[in-house]
C-alpha positions as CSV (number, residue, x, y, z in Angstrom):
1,M,260.3,149.9,152.3
2,R,260.9,149.8,156.1
3,Q,259.8,152.5,158.5
4,Y,262.6,154.8,159.5
5,V,262.6,156.3,163.0
6,S,264.1,159.7,163.7
7,S,267.4,158.3,164.8
8,D,267.8,156.6,161.3
9,H,268.0,160.0,159.6
10,P,271.6,160.9,158.5
11,R,271.6,164.0,160.6
12,A,270.5,162.1,163.8
13,A,273.2,159.6,163.1
14,G,275.8,162.3,162.9
15,G,275.8,162.4,159.1
16,T,275.4,165.4,156.9
17,A,273.1,166.5,154.1
18,G,275.8,165.2,151.7
19,L,274.7,161.7,152.5
20,R,271.1,162.3,151.4
21,Q,269.6,161.7,148.0
22,T,269.5,165.0,146.2
23,S,268.7,163.6,142.8
24,T,265.0,164.0,141.7
25,R,265.6,161.3,139.1
26,R,266.8,158.8,141.6
27,V,263.9,159.4,144.0
28,K,261.4,159.3,141.1
29,D,262.9,156.0,139.9
30,L,262.4,154.4,143.4
31,L,258.8,155.7,143.8
32,R,257.8,154.7,140.2
33,S,259.2,151.2,140.8
34,E,257.0,150.9,143.9
35,V,253.9,151.8,141.9
36,R,254.9,149.5,139.0
37,S,255.6,146.5,141.2
38,G,252.5,146.9,143.2
39,L,254.2,147.7,146.5
40,A,252.4,151.0,146.4
41,G,249.0,150.0,145.0
42,R,246.0,152.2,144.1
43,D,245.0,154.6,146.9
44,A,248.3,154.2,148.7
45,Q,249.6,157.4,150.3
46,F,253.0,158.9,149.7
47,V,253.8,161.1,152.7
48,E,256.6,163.7,152.1
49,D,258.0,163.6,155.7
50,Y,258.2,159.8,155.7
51,L,259.8,159.7,152.2
52,V,262.4,162.3,153.2
53,Q,263.5,160.0,156.0
54,A,262.9,156.6,154.4
55,L,264.8,157.5,151.2
56,A,267.4,159.7,153.0
57,A,266.3,162.3,150.5
58,S,266.1,166.1,150.3
59,R,262.7,167.5,150.6
60,T,263.1,169.3,147.2
61,A,264.0,166.0,145.5
62,V,260.9,164.3,147.0
63,R,258.5,167.1,146.1
64,E,259.9,167.3,142.5
65,A,259.6,163.5,142.1
66,L,256.1,163.4,143.3
67,Q,255.1,166.3,141.0
68,M,256.6,164.4,138.0
69,L,254.6,161.3,139.0
70,A,251.5,163.5,139.1
71,Q,252.3,164.9,135.7
72,E,252.4,161.3,134.4
73,G,249.1,160.5,136.0
74,L,250.3,157.9,138.5
75,V,249.5,160.0,141.5
76,S,247.2,162.8,142.5
77,R,248.4,165.7,144.7
78,E,245.9,167.7,146.8
79,R,246.7,170.2,149.5
80,R,244.8,168.6,152.4
81,N,244.8,165.0,151.1
82,G,248.4,164.7,150.2
83,T,249.7,162.4,147.4
84,T,247.7,159.3,146.5
85,V,248.5,156.6,143.9
86,T,245.7,156.7,141.4
87,R,246.7,154.0,138.9
88,G,249.4,151.4,138.2
89,V,251.7,150.7,135.3
90,A,250.9,147.7,133.0
91,Q,253.9,145.4,133.0
92,F,254.4,143.1,130.0
93,P,257.0,140.3,129.6
94,L,259.1,141.3,126.5
95,D,258.0,138.1,124.8
96,D,254.3,138.2,125.5
97,I,251.1,140.2,125.2
98,L,249.6,139.0,128.5
99,E,250.2,141.6,131.3
100,S,252.2,140.1,134.2
101,G,251.6,142.6,137.0
102,G,248.0,141.8,137.8
103,E,246.3,144.4,135.5
104,R,243.3,142.9,133.6
105,V,243.8,143.6,129.9
106,T,241.0,143.4,127.3
107,V,241.5,143.0,123.5
108,Q,239.3,144.6,120.9
109,R,239.8,143.9,117.2
110,L,239.8,147.1,115.2
111,D,240.5,145.9,111.6
112,Q,241.3,142.9,109.5
113,R,241.9,142.9,105.8
114,S,244.2,141.8,102.9
115,V,247.0,144.2,101.9
116,P,249.7,144.2,99.3
117,S,253.0,142.7,100.5
118,T,256.2,144.8,100.4
119,P,259.9,143.8,100.1
120,L,260.2,144.1,103.9
121,L,257.2,142.0,104.7
122,R,258.2,139.3,102.2
123,A,261.7,139.2,103.7
124,R,260.5,139.0,107.3
125,L,257.8,136.4,106.6
126,A,260.0,134.4,104.1
127,T,257.3,134.4,101.4
128,Q,256.8,135.5,97.8
129,D,253.0,136.1,98.3
130,E,251.9,139.3,96.7
131,T,249.1,139.7,99.3
132,L,249.2,139.3,103.0
133,G,246.7,139.5,105.9
134,V,246.8,142.2,108.5
135,V,244.9,142.4,111.8
136,E,244.9,145.2,114.3
137,H,243.9,145.0,118.0
138,L,243.5,147.6,120.8
139,F,244.6,146.7,124.3
140,S,243.0,148.3,127.3
141,T,243.0,148.2,131.1
142,V,240.5,149.5,133.6
143,D,242.2,152.9,133.1
144,G,241.6,152.9,129.3
145,P,243.6,152.1,126.2
146,I,247.3,151.3,126.6
147,G,248.4,149.9,123.2
148,V,247.5,149.1,119.6
149,R,249.1,146.1,117.9
150,V,249.2,145.3,114.1
151,A,250.1,141.8,112.9
152,Y,251.0,140.7,109.3
153,Y,250.6,137.1,108.4
154,K,250.1,134.8,105.4
155,L,246.6,134.4,104.1
156,A,246.8,130.7,104.3
157,Y,245.8,131.1,108.0
158,T,242.7,132.5,109.6
159,Q,242.6,134.9,112.5
160,P,239.9,134.5,115.1
161,E,237.0,136.9,115.3
162,G,238.2,138.0,118.7
163,W,239.4,136.9,122.2
164,A,237.2,136.7,125.3
165,E,240.2,138.0,127.2
166,C,243.8,138.8,126.5
167,P,245.5,135.4,125.6
168,D,249.0,134.2,126.3
169,L,251.0,134.8,123.1
170,R,252.1,131.2,122.8
171,L,248.6,129.8,123.1
172,A,247.3,132.4,120.6
173,F,250.1,131.5,118.2
174,H,249.4,127.8,118.3
175,S,245.6,128.5,117.9
176,V,246.2,130.5,114.7
177,F,249.1,128.7,113.1
178,G,248.7,125.2,114.4
179,R,252.3,124.9,115.5
180,P,254.3,125.7,118.7
181,L,255.9,129.1,118.9
182,D,259.7,128.6,119.1
183,R,261.4,132.0,118.8
184,I,260.6,135.6,119.1
185,D,262.8,138.3,117.7
186,S,262.1,141.6,119.4
187,V,263.1,145.2,118.9
188,I,261.9,148.0,121.1
189,E,262.3,151.7,120.2
190,A,261.1,155.0,121.6
191,G,258.9,157.0,119.3
192,V,256.1,159.5,119.1
193,S,252.4,159.0,118.4
194,E,250.9,160.0,115.0
195,P,247.3,161.3,114.9
196,K,245.4,158.0,114.5
197,T,247.3,156.2,117.3
198,S,246.9,159.3,119.5
199,R,243.2,159.2,119.1
200,L,243.1,155.4,119.8
201,L,245.2,155.7,122.9
202,G,243.7,158.9,124.2
203,I,246.9,160.9,124.2
204,P,248.0,164.2,122.6
205,E,249.6,163.9,119.2
206,G,253.3,163.5,119.4
207,S,253.2,161.9,122.8
208,P,256.0,159.4,123.6
209,V,255.2,155.7,122.8
210,L,257.1,152.5,123.1
211,I,257.2,150.6,119.8
212,R,257.7,146.9,120.0
213,E,258.5,145.1,116.7
214,Q,258.4,141.3,116.8
215,L,258.9,138.4,114.4
216,L,257.2,135.2,115.6
217,V,258.8,131.9,114.3
218,D,257.4,128.4,114.7
219,D,259.2,125.2,115.7
220,E,260.2,124.4,112.1
221,G,261.9,127.8,111.7
222,V,259.2,129.3,109.6
223,P,258.3,133.0,110.4
224,Q,254.6,133.2,110.7
225,E,253.8,136.7,112.1
226,F,255.4,140.1,111.9
227,T,254.0,142.7,114.3
228,F,254.2,146.3,115.4
229,A,252.8,147.4,118.7
230,H,252.6,151.0,120.0
231,Y,252.1,151.4,123.7
232,R,251.6,154.4,125.9
233,A,255.0,155.2,127.4
234,D,253.4,156.5,130.6
235,R,251.4,153.4,131.3
236,V,253.4,150.4,130.1
237,S,256.8,148.8,130.9
238,F,258.5,145.7,129.6
239,S,260.5,143.3,131.7
240,S,262.3,140.0,131.5
241,S,264.3,137.8,133.8
242,T,268.0,137.5,132.9
243,S,270.1,134.4,133.7
244,A,273.7,135.2,134.7
245,A,274.9,132.0,132.9
246,Y,275.3,132.6,129.2
247,G,277.7,129.8,128.5
248,S,279.8,130.6,125.5
249,S,277.3,133.1,124.1
250,P,278.3,136.7,124.7
251,R,275.9,138.9,126.7
252,P,273.8,141.1,124.4
253,S,275.3,144.5,124.1
254,S,271.9,146.2,124.1
255,A,268.8,145.7,126.2
256,V,266.7,147.2,123.4
257,T,267.3,144.6,120.7
258,T,267.3,140.9,121.5
259,R,267.2,137.8,119.3
260,S,266.2,135.0,121.6
261,S,263.2,133.5,123.3
262,A,263.1,136.6,125.5
263,Q,265.5,135.3,128.2
264,R,268.1,138.1,128.0
265,V,266.4,141.4,128.1
266,E,266.7,144.2,130.7
267,R,263.7,146.2,131.7
268,I,262.7,148.7,129.0
269,E,260.6,151.7,130.0
270,L,260.1,155.3,128.9
271,S,258.4,158.0,130.9
272,E,257.2,161.4,129.9
C-alpha cells in the first residue's frame, strides 16, 4: 500500500467525506487481506491516522475494523503501543494440505483404527467392504492447532506411522496408495465446532469452523480416500488460481463446491 501525503486525502483534493470508505466491512477486508498475504507480517504496525488517509476511510470505520481484527486475534491493540499484527492466517490451496503462505505446519496422528463401513462410505469409495480404515491427524502452526482431518480408506492399504513434516497431498497419496492422484472433488461448508473438536483446536464450543470434505481419486478413476477436515475459521483460508479460459465448460456456479483438480475455485474464508 503506497504512502499517501496530505494532499492525497479527498478533502485536500477538493473532495468530500462522501468519497471516503465508511464501510467497516470493506476496511476490515483490506486489512485482513494484508495480514493473510503477508504484506503486513508479524509485528507490523497499523497506524490509524495513516490508514484513514491511505484507505480514504472514515476514522470510525478504521477503528471498528481494527477492533474486529483484535477480536479475531490477528492484532493486539494497546493504548500507547497502537495496533500490532500478532499472527498470520494459514492459507491452504483448495486441493492440498500443505500450507502455501509460508506458515510451517506440523502433523500429529491422533487415531487410527478399523470401523464399520456405511452406505455413504461404500458409495464414495466404490467398495462393498464391510470394514474400512480411518486415520485422524491434527494440524498445527507455531500459534497452535488449526485443523483436524479424518480420512477413510480401504484396509488393503497401510497408512504411515506419521510424517516428519506436513506433506504435499499428491506425494502423500502416491506414498500410501501407490498410484498418482488424478482428481480431487471438494466441498467446503461453514459449520460450528462440537465439544471434542473444540478441545483439540483450543476454541470455545460452537465456534465457527470451515469444513472441507474431499474425495481423492487415482489415475485409474478409483476413489481411494474420503476425508473430512475441520479448520479454525479465524486462522485458515483456502485459495486457488482461476483460469479465465474455460473452453466449452461452463464456469462453476458456486465457489463452495467444485468438481475438478482444484483449478476453478474462488477464495473461501470465514471469520468470526
